[in-house]
C-alpha positions in Angstrom: -0.1 0.0 0.0 3.0 2.3 0.8 3.7 2.9 -3.5 -0.3 3.6 -3.9 -0.9 6.0 -5.5 -4.7 7.4 -4.7 -6.2 9.8 -6.9 -8.7 13.1 -5.4 -12.1 11.4 -6.4 -11.3 8.6 -4.5 -9.9 10.3 -2.3 -13.3 11.9 -1.4 -14.6 8.2 -2.0 -13.0 6.7 1.1 -13.5 9.7 3.5 -17.0 9.0 2.5 -17.8 5.7 3.2 -16.1 6.2 6.9 -18.5 9.1 8.1 -21.9 7.4 5.6 -20.7 4.4 7.8 -20.7 6.3 11.0 -23.6 8.2 10.2 -26.2 6.4 13.0 -23.6 7.1 16.0 -23.3 10.6 14.6 -24.5 12.8 16.7 -23.5 10.8 20.2 -20.0 12.1 20.1 -20.1 15.3 22.0 -19.0 18.3 19.8 -20.9 16.7 16.8 -24.7 16.8 18.3 -25.8 19.1 20.9 -28.2 19.3 23.5 -30.7 21.8 23.6 -28.3 23.8 26.0 -25.8 23.7 23.1 -28.6 24.5 20.5 -29.3 27.7 22.4 -25.1 28.5 22.4 -25.0 27.9 18.6 -27.6 30.1 18.2 -26.6 32.6 20.4 -22.9 33.1 19.1 -23.2 32.6 15.0 -25.9 35.3 15.7 -23.4 37.8 16.8 -21.7 37.7 13.7 -24.8 36.8 11.3 -27.0 39.3 12.2 -30.2 38.3 13.8 -32.8 39.9 10.3 -33.1 36.9 8.3 -30.2 35.5 5.7 -29.9 32.9 3.0 -27.7 30.3 4.8 -25.2 27.6 3.0 -24.0 25.1 5.6 -21.0 22.8 4.2 -20.7 19.7 5.5 -23.5 20.2 7.1 -23.5 16.5 8.4 -26.6 15.3 10.3 -27.2 19.0 9.3 -26.4 20.4 13.8 -25.6 23.7 12.4 -28.5 24.1 9.1 -31.7 22.7 11.9 -30.6 25.8 14.6 -30.2 28.1 12.3 -33.2 27.1 10.3 -34.4 27.0 13.7 -34.1 31.2 14.5 -35.7 32.0 11.1 -33.0 31.8 8.5 -33.7 29.9 4.6 -30.9 27.0 5.2 -29.0 24.6 3.0 -27.1 21.9 3.6 -24.5 20.1 1.4 -23.1 16.8 2.1 -20.5 14.0 0.5 -22.0 11.6 2.9 -25.5 10.4 1.9 -26.3 8.8 5.1 -25.5 11.5 6.6 -28.4 14.0 4.6 -30.6 11.2 5.6 -30.4 11.6 9.6 -31.0 15.5 7.9 -34.0 15.7 6.1 -35.4 13.0 9.0 -34.5 15.2 11.6 -35.9 18.6 10.1 -39.0 17.0 9.0 -39.2 15.8 13.3 -38.7 19.8 14.4 -41.0 20.3 10.9 -38.1 22.9 9.7 -37.3 23.6 6.0 -34.8 22.8 5.1 -32.6 22.0 1.7 -29.8 18.6 2.3 -28.6 17.9 -0.9 -26.1 16.4 -1.6 -22.6 18.5 -2.7 -18.6 18.7 -3.1 -17.5 21.6 -0.8 -14.9 21.4 -2.9 -17.2 22.4 -5.4 -20.6 24.0 -4.6 -22.6 24.3 -7.7 -24.1 27.5 -7.4 -24.3 31.1 -8.7 -21.9 33.9 -7.5 -23.4 35.8 -4.8 -26.4 33.1 -4.0 -25.7 33.2 0.0 -25.5 35.6 2.9 -23.2 33.4 5.3 -21.3 30.4 4.0 -20.7 28.1 7.2 -18.3 25.5 8.1 -17.5 23.2 11.4 -15.0 20.8 11.4 -14.2 20.3 7.6 -11.5 21.9 6.5 -9.1 19.3 8.4 -10.7 17.0 6.3 -10.7 18.7 2.9 -7.8 18.1 0.4 -7.7 21.4 -1.3 -9.2 23.6 1.2 -7.6 26.4 -0.5 -9.8 26.0 -2.9 -12.9 25.7 -1.2 -12.4 29.1 0.5 -12.6 30.6 -2.6 -15.6 28.5 -4.1 -17.4 29.6 -0.8 -16.5 33.3 -1.3 -17.6 33.3 -4.7 -21.2 32.3 -3.7 -21.5 34.4 -0.7 -22.4 38.4 -1.8 -20.1 40.8 -1.2 -21.0 42.3 1.9 -21.9 38.8 3.1 -19.8 36.4 6.2 -18.0 33.3 5.7 -17.6 30.8 8.6 -15.3 28.1 9.9 -16.2 26.8 12.9 -12.3 24.6 13.4 -9.0 24.8 14.5 -7.1 25.1 17.5 -4.7 27.0 19.5 -1.0 24.9 18.9 -1.2 22.4 16.0 -3.1 18.8 16.5 -2.4 15.8 15.2 -5.5 14.2 13.9 -4.1 10.8 12.2 -1.1 9.8 15.2 0.2 6.1 14.0 -1.8 3.5 16.3 -0.2 2.3 19.4 2.2 -1.4 18.3 1.7 -2.4 21.7 -2.5 -2.0 21.7 -4.2 -3.6 18.5 -7.1 -1.6 16.9 -10.7 -3.6 18.2 -12.9 -1.7 17.2 -15.3 -1.8 14.2 -15.1 2.0 14.0 -11.1 2.1 14.6 -10.7 -0.7 11.7 -12.5 1.8 9.3 -11.2 5.0 10.5 -7.5 3.0 9.7 -8.6 2.0 6.3 -10.2 4.8 5.1 -8.4 7.1 6.5 -5.5 5.1 5.4 -1.9 7.1 5.2 -1.8 7.2 1.2 -5.2 9.3 2.5 -4.0 11.2 4.9 -1.3 12.6 2.5 -3.3 14.3 0.5 -4.7 16.9 3.4 -2.9 19.6 3.9 -4.8 20.7 7.3 -3.7 16.7 8.8 -1.6 18.3 11.6 -1.4 21.8 11.2 -4.7 23.4 11.4 -4.3 26.3 13.9 -6.2 29.1 14.4 -3.3 31.7 12.9 -3.1 28.7 9.5 -6.6 29.3 8.9 -6.6 32.9 9.4 -4.2 33.1 6.8 -5.9 30.8 4.3 -9.0 33.3 4.7 -7.3 36.0 3.7 -4.7 34.3 0.8 -8.6 34.2 -0.9 -9.3 37.7 -0.5 -11.8 37.7 2.6 -11.7 40.4 4.8 -11.7 41.5 7.8 -11.0 38.3 8.9 -11.2 37.9 13.2 -11.0 34.8 15.7 -13.4 33.5 18.5 -12.4 31.2 21.1 -16.3 30.7 22.8 -15.6 29.2 25.6 -19.2 28.7 27.2 -19.7 26.7 24.4 -15.7 25.1 25.4 -16.9 24.5 28.9 -20.0 23.2 28.3 -18.6 20.3 25.9 -16.1 19.6 28.6 -18.2 19.0 31.3 -20.1 16.3 28.5 -16.3 15.0 28.2 -15.7 14.5 31.5 -13.9 11.5 31.6 -13.1 10.8 28.3 -9.7 10.3 26.9 -10.0 13.1 24.0 -11.7 16.4 24.0 -10.0 18.2 20.5 -14.0 19.1 19.9 -14.1 20.7 23.4 -11.7 23.5 21.8 -14.4 25.6 19.7 -12.9 28.4 18.3 -15.0 30.4 15.0 -12.9 32.0 12.6 -14.7 34.3 10.0 -13.8 36.8 7.6 -16.0 39.3 5.4 -16.3 39.5 1.1 -15.4 42.6 -0.3 -17.9 44.8 -1.4 
């Protein structure tokens, strides 16, 4: 496998396969789903950036729709795209249960099929680390956002984190979830992901600026971070409990 070359399409296929298989349990992980308390916090902090008047929002890499559904619940017109059809199926069921009109549809974060200036705001969450071409993605999100609109990434860390540590040889991988992770995120796939281990706040801000977004800022959302940490007490990982929001505006 070390000499295998994985095409860009195969990279996305493998990543999609992993997250499709994770779809049924995705919301059970802290930092993926959100209960009523956390949802209220997301609404508060995103509204402080987006504004409270109704807007057209695209949630890129929507997964099971946590961000999209919460934004729709406070009056925005929301579209959510994802490559994972099983993720989207769950998002659609949740929208139906909550009686929300959200357009969930298949779409590639790096190649969103929308005309220029289609949205007031584009949001992604926990996505940049798993994109082969994050620079292209940001450029496209800026293209489909109206002048003066905002692009938001809920992502990144104050210090570099390796998303793909090598498994401990003394502790063999036994769970189906771990096995699938290492199969789909094989070394060839990992090598194609620029932010596999250096998705810092500064790196994301630089990425935004390089794609001509202006007024680029970052906010550490302590209240959500602390809430997630409480939910994760006893867990060996708290990566998602560092909630950073980076955002920038499209030139007018």
